[in-house]
ZAMARGU-4260 file (C-alpha; in steps of 0.2 Angstrom, whole numbers, plus 5000, padded with zeros to 4 digits):
<rodrens>
0) 4924/5054/4856 | 4928/5071/4862 | 4942/5083/4856 | 4951/5096/4865 | 4954/5114/4860
5) 4970/5109/4850 | 4960/5096/4840 | 4967/5081/4850 | 4957/5067/4857 | 4953/5067/4875
10) 4944/5050/4877 | 4955/5039/4866 | 4972/5030/4870 | 4986/5042/4869 | 5005/5038/4868
15) 5017/5052/4872 | 5033/5053/4863 | 5047/5064/4868 | 5061/5069/4857 | 5076/5079/4862
20) 5072/5093/4849 | 5053/5094/4851 | 5037/5087/4860 | 5024/5077/4850 | 5009/5067/4854
25) 4999/5053/4844 | 4981/5048/4847 | 4976/5030/4844 | 4958/5028/4838 | 4949/5012/4841
30) 4942/5004/4825 | 4930/4989/4826 | 4932/4974/4813 | 4928/4956/4810 | 4944/4950/4817
35) 4945/4960/4833 | 4949/4978/4838 | 4963/4988/4831 | 4969/5005/4834 | 4974/5018/4820
40) 4984/5034/4823 | 4978/5051/4818 | 4990/5065/4814 | 4990/5079/4827 | 4992/5097/4822
45) 5010/5094/4827 | 5013/5082/4812 | 5017/5066/4821 | 5018/5051/4809 | 5011/5033/4812
50) 5023/5022/4822 | 5014/5005/4823 | 4997/4996/4824 | 4991/4988/4840 | 4979/4974/4836
55) 4971/4959/4845 | 4964/4944/4836 | 4949/4934/4844 | 4944/4917/4837 | 4926/4911/4839
60) 4923/4894/4846 | 4915/4881/4835 | 4899/4871/4840 | 4908/4855/4843 | 4920/4863/4854
65) 4906/4871/4865 | 4897/4854/4866 | 4913/4845/4871 | 4915/4856/4887 | 4906/4849/4902
70) 4891/4859/4908 | 4889/4865/4926 | 4885/4851/4938 | 4891/4837/4925 | 4906/4827/4931
75) 4921/4825/4920 | 4929/4808/4916 | 4942/4804/4930 | 4960/4806/4925 | 4969/4790/4922
80) 4986/4789/4932 | 5001/4782/4924 | 5007/4765/4928 | 5021/4763/4941 | 5038/4756/4936
85) 5038/4744/4951 | 5022/4736/4945 | 5029/4731/4928 | 5037/4714/4929 | 5044/4703/4915
90) 5040/4685/4915 | 5055/4673/4916 | 5052/4668/4898 | 5052/4686/4892 | 5068/4689/4902
95) 5077/4674/4894 | 5072/4680/4877 | 5078/4698/4881 | 5095/4692/4888 | 5098/4680/4873
100) 5095/4695/4862 | 5110/4705/4870 | 5126/4705/4860 | 5139/4692/4867 | 5153/4701/4876
105) 5170/4697/4869 | 5181/4687/4882 | 5198/4694/4885 | 5212/4683/4878 | 5226/4692/4887
110) 5229/4701/4903 | 5235/4719/4904 | 5243/4723/4921 | 5240/4741/4927 | 5255/4751/4932
115) 5260/4751/4950 | 5258/4767/4959 | 5259/4773/4977 | 5243/4781/4980 | 5229/4779/4993
120) 5213/4771/4988 | 5202/4783/4999 | 5208/4800/4993 | 5204/4816/5001 | 5192/4829/4993
125) 5201/4839/4980 | 5215/4826/4978 | 5218/4816/4962 | 5209/4799/4963 | 5219/4783/4962
130) 5210/4777/4946 | 5214/4793/4937 | 5233/4792/4942 | 5234/4774/4936 | 5226/4779/4919
135) 5238/4793/4917 | 5253/4782/4921 | 5247/4769/4909 | 5244/4781/4895 | 5262/4788/4898
140) 5270/4771/4897 | 5260/4767/4881 | 5267/4783/4873 | 5285/4777/4876 | 5295/4767/4864
145) 5309/4756/4871 | 5319/4756/4856 | 5319/4776/4855 | 5324/4776/4874 | 5338/4764/4871
150) 5345/4774/4856 | 5344/4790/4867 | 5356/4781/4879 | 5368/4775/4865 | 5362/4757/4864
155) 5356/4748/4849 | 5354/4729/4847 | 5360/4728/4829 | 5370/4714/4821 | 5386/4720/4830
160) 5380/4724/4847 | 5389/4709/4855 | 5406/4713/4847 | 5420/4714/4860 | 5409/4706/4873
165) 5417/4690/4880 | 5406/4691/4896 | 5387/4688/4896 | 5377/4704/4898 | 5364/4695/4908
170) 5377/4692/4922 | 5377/4710/4926 | 5358/4713/4928 | 5353/4723/4943 | 5338/4716/4952
175) 5335/4732/4961 | 5326/4739/4946 | 5313/4725/4949 | 5295/4730/4955 | 5289/4712/4953
180) 5298/4696/4950 | 5294/4686/4934 | 5283/4674/4944 | 5273/4689/4951 | 5271/4696/4934
185) 5264/4679/4928 | 5252/4678/4943 | 5245/4695/4938 | 5237/4687/4924 | 5225/4677/4935
190) 5207/4683/4932 | 5193/4681/4945 | 5191/4668/4958 | 5190/4653/4947 | 5209/4654/4945
195) 5209/4656/4926 | 5226/4663/4921 | 5228/4673/4905 | 5245/4677/4897 | 5252/4694/4901
200) 5255/4707/4887 | 5273/4712/4886 | 5287/4718/4873 | 5301/4707/4870 | 5318/4707/4862
205) 5317/4694/4848 | 5335/4689/4842 | 5339/4683/4825 | 5351/4670/4819 | 5365/4683/4818
210) 5361/4689/4836 | 5353/4705/4830 | 5337/4709/4838 | 5321/4720/4838 | 5308/4723/4850
215) 5291/4715/4846 | 5275/4713/4855 | 5272/4696/4864 | 5263/4687/4878 | 5271/4680/4894
220) 5264/4662/4898 | 5276/4656/4911 | 5293/4657/4919 | 5307/4645/4921 | 5320/4651/4934
225) 5326/4668/4928 | 5319/4666/4910 | 5301/4669/4904 | 5292/4659/4891 | 5284/4670/4878
230) 5273/4668/4862 | 5276/4681/4849 | 5261/4692/4842 | 5259/4695/4824 | 5255/4712/4817
235) 5236/4708/4817 | 5237/4703/4835 | 5236/4684/4833 | 5247/4673/4845 | 5261/4662/4836
240) 5262/4647/4847 | 5273/4637/4835 | 5289/4647/4839 | 5290/4650/4858 | 5305/4659/4865
245) 5314/4660/4882 | 5319/4678/4887 | 5330/4684/4901 | 5324/4698/4912 | 5333/4711/4902
250) 5325/4705/4886 | 5307/4708/4891 | 5297/4723/4896 | 5280/4720/4903 | 5266/4733/4899
255) 5263/4738/4917 | 5282/4742/4918 | 5290/4759/4916 | 5300/4759/4900 | 5312/4772/4906
260) 5316/4762/4921 | 5319/4746/4910 | 5330/4757/4898 | 5341/4762/4913 | 5342/4744/4919
265) 5349/4739/4902 | 5361/4754/4902 | 5367/4749/4919 | 5371/4731/4913 | 5381/4737/4898
270) 5391/4749/4909 | 5394/4736/4922 | 5400/4724/4908 | 5412/4737/4901 | 5419/4740/4918
275) 5421/4722/4922 | 5430/4718/4906 | 5442/4733/4908 | 5446/4727/4925 | 5449/4710/4920
280) 5460/4715/4906 | 5470/4726/4918 | 5473/4712/4930 | 5478/4700/4916 | 5491/4712/4910
285) 5498/4715/4927 | 5498/4697/4932 | 5509/4693/4916 | 5521/4708/4919 | 5539/4702/4924
290) 5543/4704/4942 | 5561/4698/4942 | 5568/4716/4943 | 5556/4721/4956 | 5564/4724/4973
295) 5555/4713/4986 | 5557/4711/5005 | 5574/4709/5011 | 5580/4697/5024 | 5578/4709/5039
300) 5561/4713/5034 | 5556/4695/5032 | 5563/4691/5049 | 5553/4705/5057 | 5537/4699/5049
305) 5540/4681/5055 | 5544/4687/5073 | 5528/4697/5073 | 5517/4683/5065 | 5524/4670/5077
310) 5524/4679/5094 | 5515/4665/5103 | 5522/4648/5109 | 5509/4638/5099 | 5514/4647/5083
315) 5533/4644/5085 | 5532/4625/5082 | 5543/4618/5068 | 5528/4611/5059 | 5522/4629/5055
320) 5539/4634/5047 | 5533/4629/5029 | 5517/4638/5030 | 5526/4654/5036 | 5538/4653/5022
325) 5523/4651/5010 | 5515/4667/5017 | 5531/4677/5015 | 5532/4671/4997 | 5514/4677/4994
330) 5517/4694/5002 | 5532/4696/4991 | 5522/4692/4975 | 5508/4704/4981 | 5521/4717/4983
335) 5529/4714/4966 | 5511/4714/4958 | 5507/4731/4966 | 5523/4739/4960 | 5519/4733/4942
340) 5501/4740/4943 | 5508/4757/4948 | 5520/4756/4934 | 5507/4751/4921 | 5494/4764/4927
345) 5508/4778/4927 | 5513/4773/4909 | 5495/4773/4903 | 5492/4790/4911 | 5507/4797/4903
350) 5502/4791/4886 | 5485/4798/4888 | 5492/4815/4892 | 5504/4814/4877 | 5520/4817/4887
355) 5533/4804/4890 | 5525/4791/4879 | 5534/4774/4879 | 5544/4779/4895 | 5543/4770/4911
360) 5546/4780/4927 | 5564/4778/4934 | 5564/4767/4949 | 5576/4770/4964 | 5586/4755/4970
</rodrens>
């Protein structure tokens, strides 16, 4: 190798390093060895230190590796192509053995009716698919507790829930809350084309001897008129067929039904029952109030009513005289009842306001 005037190599490999404070250079000198070729740095007059070693390892081939390589003009063995999947077929016996080894699928014993949603089956790109909407609605219904929803509305089926009710709660059920009839809910348990019908999962109000009740899981197996025949489920999921029950529409909540909608339905029935009983009590009190002191229609008013009612020749027959008198008597009774109703309501309003309690309004004769 040759060196320049400053003592650096002019034929070796050189790596230039530039620092912001000074310039330096390093020369790499090749050194031969058994494992290959390496380079070692030499300090230049500028005082550059060694930064790294560049090396390359070359391994010699063994004799057996050289013999294994085909020589020039010698053809190598043809490459075997992999077998195609379509050419692999199982015999009928092997297929039966493979199918028998598969685990037996558990047949469903009950039917779960999915929620009813209003959603197109073929959705547009970007819209929520119908299947996703049904699954979300089903998870939402499963996360609701009917007892908690009723307690939030002030309803509890404890041992005294029927106290003060002399009318039946089921008589005030509003069928407008129905999305399916009981018969349609039972038909939803039909599986496949063979017509096999499975019981439908539901939650029912199980009443005790003292008429207190709690909501318990059950399966609906049939309906008779407005009532549904159910079998209760034990905590481990077994069906108790020994003690069936007939539940009204208010006492059963199907799994595909909205619990909030059913709670509103029960609340509507309780409010309608309370209003009906209050109205019946009001009419009972008014019908039993004395009407002797109530001023009724006088003779002149009765004559004018009869003349207007019998203004045609066919109605002036003597045989209709008795029927006309009965109608006048009924009109007098309705007039007296209306006056008693006004008096009763005015007295009740005065007692609620706290003024004039126990006083009746003065009537002008």
